[in-house]
C-alpha positions as CSV (number, residue, x, y, z in Angstrom):
1,M,-14.4,177.3,314.4
2,T,-17.0,174.6,313.7
3,I,-18.0,172.3,316.5
4,T,-19.6,169.0,315.7
5,A,-21.2,166.4,318.0
6,E,-20.3,162.7,317.7
7,D,-23.3,162.1,315.5
8,G,-22.2,164.9,313.1
9,T,-24.8,167.4,314.1
10,L,-24.0,170.9,315.2
11,G,-23.2,171.3,318.9
12,R,-24.0,174.1,321.3
13,A,-23.0,177.6,320.4
14,D,-20.4,178.2,323.1
15,A,-17.7,178.5,320.4
16,A,-16.4,181.9,321.6
17,A,-15.9,180.8,325.2
18,L,-14.3,177.6,324.0
19,A,-12.0,179.3,321.5
20,L,-10.9,181.9,324.1
21,T,-10.2,179.6,327.0
22,C,-8.3,177.2,324.8
23,A,-6.2,180.0,323.3
24,R,-5.4,181.3,326.8
25,A,-4.3,177.8,327.7
26,G,-2.2,177.5,324.5
27,L,-4.3,174.6,323.2
28,S,-5.4,174.0,319.6
29,T,-9.2,173.5,318.8
30,R,-8.5,171.9,315.5
31,G,-11.1,169.1,314.9
32,V,-12.9,169.8,318.2
33,T,-15.9,167.6,318.9
34,L,-18.7,168.0,321.4
35,L,-18.9,164.8,323.5
36,R,-21.6,165.8,326.0
37,D,-23.8,168.8,326.8
38,F,-25.7,168.7,330.0
39,A,-24.4,169.8,333.5
40,N,-21.3,170.8,331.7
41,A,-20.3,170.9,328.0
42,V,-17.5,168.5,327.4
43,Y,-15.3,168.8,324.2
44,H,-12.6,166.6,322.8
45,L,-9.5,168.3,321.5
46,P,-8.0,165.6,319.3
47,A,-5.0,167.7,318.3
48,E,-4.1,167.9,322.0
49,G,-5.3,164.5,323.3
50,A,-7.3,166.5,325.7
51,V,-10.8,167.2,327.0
52,V,-12.3,170.6,327.9
53,R,-15.0,170.8,330.5
54,L,-16.8,174.1,330.0
55,A,-19.1,175.3,332.8
56,Q,-21.1,178.4,333.3
57,A,-19.5,180.7,335.8
58,S,-21.4,181.2,339.1
59,P,-20.5,182.3,342.6
60,G,-17.8,180.1,344.2
61,R,-17.4,177.9,341.1
62,L,-14.0,179.1,340.1
63,D,-12.7,178.1,343.6
64,R,-14.4,174.7,343.4
65,L,-12.9,174.0,340.0
66,A,-9.4,175.0,341.2
67,V,-9.8,172.6,344.0
68,S,-10.8,169.8,341.6
69,V,-7.6,170.4,339.6
70,R,-5.4,170.5,342.7
71,V,-6.9,167.4,344.2
72,T,-6.6,165.3,341.1
73,R,-2.9,166.3,340.7
74,W,-2.3,165.2,344.3
75,L,-4.3,162.0,343.7
76,A,-2.2,161.2,340.6
77,D,0.9,161.7,342.7
78,Q,-0.5,159.2,345.2
79,G,-0.9,156.6,342.4
80,F,-4.7,156.8,342.6
81,A,-6.7,155.9,339.5
82,T,-8.0,159.3,338.5
83,V,-8.3,161.3,335.3
84,R,-5.5,163.8,335.1
85,P,-5.6,167.5,334.5
86,L,-3.3,169.0,331.8
87,E,-0.2,170.8,333.0
88,V,-1.6,174.2,332.1
89,R,-2.7,177.1,334.3
90,Q,-6.3,176.5,335.0
91,P,-9.3,177.1,335.4
92,V,-9.6,179.6,332.6
93,A,-12.4,182.1,332.4
94,A,-14.0,183.7,329.3
95,E,-17.4,184.9,328.1
96,G,-19.1,183.9,331.3
97,Y,-17.7,180.4,331.3
98,L,-15.0,178.5,333.2
99,A,-12.9,175.8,331.5
100,T,-10.8,173.0,332.9
101,F,-8.5,170.8,330.7
102,W,-7.9,167.1,331.1
103,R,-6.1,164.2,329.5
104,Y,-8.5,162.5,327.1
105,E,-9.3,158.9,328.0
106,A,-11.1,156.8,325.4
107,H,-13.6,154.3,326.9
108,V,-12.7,150.7,326.1
109,G,-14.2,147.4,327.0
110,P,-17.4,146.7,329.0
111,R,-19.2,149.3,331.1
112,P,-17.7,149.4,334.7
113,E,-19.8,147.7,337.4
114,P,-20.8,149.0,340.8
115,G,-18.3,146.6,342.4
116,D,-15.5,148.3,340.5
117,L,-16.6,151.6,342.0
118,G,-16.7,150.2,345.5
119,A,-13.2,148.9,345.3
120,L,-11.9,152.3,344.0
121,L,-13.8,154.3,346.7
122,R,-12.3,152.0,349.4
123,R,-8.8,152.9,348.1
124,L,-9.7,156.6,347.9
125,H,-10.9,156.7,351.5
126,E,-7.8,154.9,352.7
127,L,-5.5,157.6,351.4
128,P,-3.8,160.0,353.9
129,P,-5.4,163.4,354.1
130,P,-4.3,165.8,351.4
131,P,-1.8,168.5,352.5
132,F,-4.2,171.4,351.8
133,E,-7.6,172.5,352.9
134,L,-10.8,171.1,351.2
135,P,-14.2,172.8,351.0
136,V,-16.6,171.4,353.5
137,H,-19.4,169.1,352.3
138,D,-22.6,171.2,351.7
139,P,-25.4,168.6,351.3
140,F,-28.3,171.0,350.6
141,G,-26.7,174.2,349.2
142,P,-26.4,173.1,345.5
143,V,-30.0,171.7,345.3
144,R,-31.4,174.8,347.1
145,R,-29.6,177.1,344.6
146,A,-30.9,175.0,341.7
147,I,-34.5,175.2,343.0
148,G,-34.2,178.9,343.4
149,A,-32.7,179.5,340.0
150,S,-34.9,177.0,338.0
151,L,-36.9,178.6,335.1
152,V,-39.4,175.7,334.8
153,L,-40.7,175.2,338.4
154,G,-44.1,176.4,339.3
155,D,-44.6,178.0,342.7
156,D,-46.3,174.9,344.2
157,D,-43.4,172.6,343.2
158,R,-40.8,175.1,344.3
159,D,-42.4,175.5,347.7
160,W,-42.7,171.7,348.1
161,L,-39.1,171.1,347.3
162,L,-37.9,173.8,349.7
163,R,-40.0,172.3,352.5
164,R,-38.6,168.9,351.6
165,C,-35.1,170.3,351.9
166,E,-35.9,171.8,355.3
167,D,-37.4,168.6,356.6
168,L,-34.4,166.5,355.5
169,A,-31.9,169.0,356.8
170,E,-33.5,168.9,360.2
171,A,-33.4,165.1,360.2
172,Y,-29.8,165.1,358.9
173,Y,-28.3,167.5,361.4
174,E,-30.3,166.3,364.4
175,R,-30.5,162.5,364.0
176,V,-27.8,161.1,361.6
177,R,-24.8,159.6,363.5
178,F,-22.1,158.7,361.0
179,A,-20.6,155.2,361.1
180,L,-17.6,155.9,358.9
181,P,-14.7,158.4,359.4
182,Y,-14.8,162.0,358.1
183,G,-12.4,162.9,355.3
184,L,-11.8,163.3,351.6
185,V,-14.9,162.4,349.5
186,H,-15.5,162.5,345.8
187,G,-18.9,164.0,346.3
188,D,-20.7,162.6,343.3
189,A,-19.5,159.0,343.2
190,H,-21.6,156.9,340.8
191,R,-20.5,154.5,338.1
192,G,-21.3,157.1,335.4
193,N,-18.2,158.8,336.6
194,L,-16.0,155.8,336.0
195,I,-14.1,155.4,332.7
196,R,-12.5,152.1,331.6
197,G,-9.6,153.5,329.7
198,A,-6.4,152.0,328.3
199,R,-4.8,152.5,331.8
200,G,-7.6,150.7,333.5
201,L,-10.5,152.1,335.6
202,L,-10.4,155.9,336.3
203,L,-12.6,158.0,338.5
204,C,-13.6,161.3,336.9
205,D,-15.7,164.5,337.5
206,W,-14.2,165.9,340.7
207,D,-16.2,169.1,340.7
208,S,-17.9,168.2,344.0
209,V,-14.8,166.9,345.9
210,C,-14.8,168.0,349.5
211,A,-14.2,167.0,353.1
212,G,-17.3,165.2,354.5
213,P,-18.7,162.0,355.8
214,R,-17.6,159.0,353.8
215,E,-21.1,157.7,353.6
216,T,-21.7,160.5,351.1
217,D,-19.8,158.5,348.5
218,L,-21.6,155.3,349.1
219,I,-25.2,156.5,349.0
220,P,-25.4,157.3,345.3
221,T,-24.9,153.6,344.3
222,L,-27.2,152.3,347.0
223,Q,-29.9,154.8,345.8
224,G,-29.2,153.6,342.3
225,V,-32.1,151.2,342.4
226,R,-34.0,154.2,341.0
227,F,-31.8,154.0,337.9
228,G,-32.0,150.2,337.4
229,L,-29.3,148.8,339.6
230,T,-30.1,145.3,340.8
231,G,-29.9,144.0,344.4
232,R,-26.9,141.9,343.3
233,Q,-25.0,145.0,341.9
234,R,-25.7,147.0,345.1
235,A,-24.5,144.0,347.2
236,D,-21.3,143.7,345.0
237,F,-20.6,147.4,345.6
238,S,-21.0,147.1,349.4
239,R,-18.9,144.0,349.5
240,A,-16.1,145.6,347.4
241,Y,-16.1,148.7,349.6
242,G,-16.3,146.6,352.8
243,C,-19.4,148.2,354.4
244,D,-23.2,147.8,353.8
245,L,-25.0,150.9,354.8
246,T,-28.5,149.7,354.0
247,A,-29.1,148.6,357.6
248,W,-27.6,151.7,359.0
249,E,-30.1,154.0,360.8
250,G,-29.0,157.0,358.9
251,Y,-29.5,155.4,355.5
252,P,-33.1,156.4,354.8
253,V,-32.4,160.1,355.4
254,M,-29.3,160.1,353.2
255,R,-31.0,158.1,350.5
256,D,-33.9,160.7,350.4
257,M,-31.3,163.5,350.4
258,R,-29.6,161.9,347.4
259,E,-32.9,161.7,345.5
260,L,-33.2,165.5,345.9
261,Q,-29.6,166.0,344.9
262,T,-30.2,164.1,341.6
263,L,-32.7,166.9,340.6
264,T,-30.0,169.5,340.4
265,A,-28.9,169.0,336.8
266,V,-32.5,168.6,335.4
267,L,-33.6,171.7,337.4
268,R,-30.8,173.7,335.7
269,N,-31.4,172.4,332.2
270,G,-35.1,172.0,332.0
271,H,-35.7,175.3,330.3
272,R,-33.5,174.4,327.3
273,D,-33.8,170.6,327.1
274,R,-37.2,169.0,326.6
275,R,-36.0,165.6,327.9
276,A,-34.6,167.2,331.1
277,R,-37.9,169.0,331.6
278,E,-39.9,165.8,331.2
279,E,-37.6,163.9,333.5
280,L,-37.9,166.6,336.1
281,R,-41.7,166.3,336.0
282,H,-41.4,162.5,336.2
283,R,-39.2,162.6,339.3
284,L,-41.2,165.3,341.0
285,D,-44.4,163.4,340.5
286,S,-42.7,160.3,342.0
287,L,-41.3,162.2,345.0
288,R,-44.5,163.9,345.8
289,A,-46.4,160.6,345.5
290,G,-43.9,158.8,347.7
291,D,-43.5,155.9,345.3
292,D,-40.4,154.1,344.0
293,R,-41.0,154.2,340.2
294,P,-37.8,154.0,338.1
295,W,-36.1,157.2,337.0
296,H,-34.2,157.8,333.7
297,P,-30.5,158.6,334.0
298,F,-28.8,161.5,332.0
């Protein structure tokens, strides 16, 4: 099997895992194309009208991916605008990887705006509770694990990040009083996880879905000034959702937490991706200096 990227170059060499997981799901890999390779490898299966998300197996990840599939099936039944998993038994494991399979949605039209996301999150948070248990929001676990596993951090940076986690965890658990109800949250809600498809706007990437404070889904956009969002875009988002958290007393703590959480992917990929390594250094220098210099999205 030959895997090509959209620009025609060879993709990553996870061909064995991809072939096995697709075979076990009964899906053809004919004409497979690599769409993205960062936190997960994402492949288009044109013969099936499907997308495969291939993630490295790690403790607890199989259960989390199973939840993401179950939640999105339930959301689709509720009429919510989500990407839809294929009706195959999944996740599928092979060669140290886990695969999930989704209906392919080609992006059409202009890039979604933060206001679009705000309206969609309002509808998500207004849904009734799902009729099954969700994992509990773990605000510091993923970034702590990424810090511990990183192959590019020096001891000084590692120690600083772990201390920063401790300081923010103390502030979070002792001082933050939530203004919004507790319930189903996407867990990584930013406009990069919106697709404008033929069926309209769809919310994707449900790997972090959980039960937690609803503020969790609003902070990424408000913190998005780091990634070039304007004051108008952030205001449009808050207006569409119906709540502006920037004056809330818990906002600074959760904003700083989100900044740490954005390091997770670059920590995991810095050893194999020069751009990720350079961006990690850039963000660390900014955090340690306490400045607000712009960051580069991935």
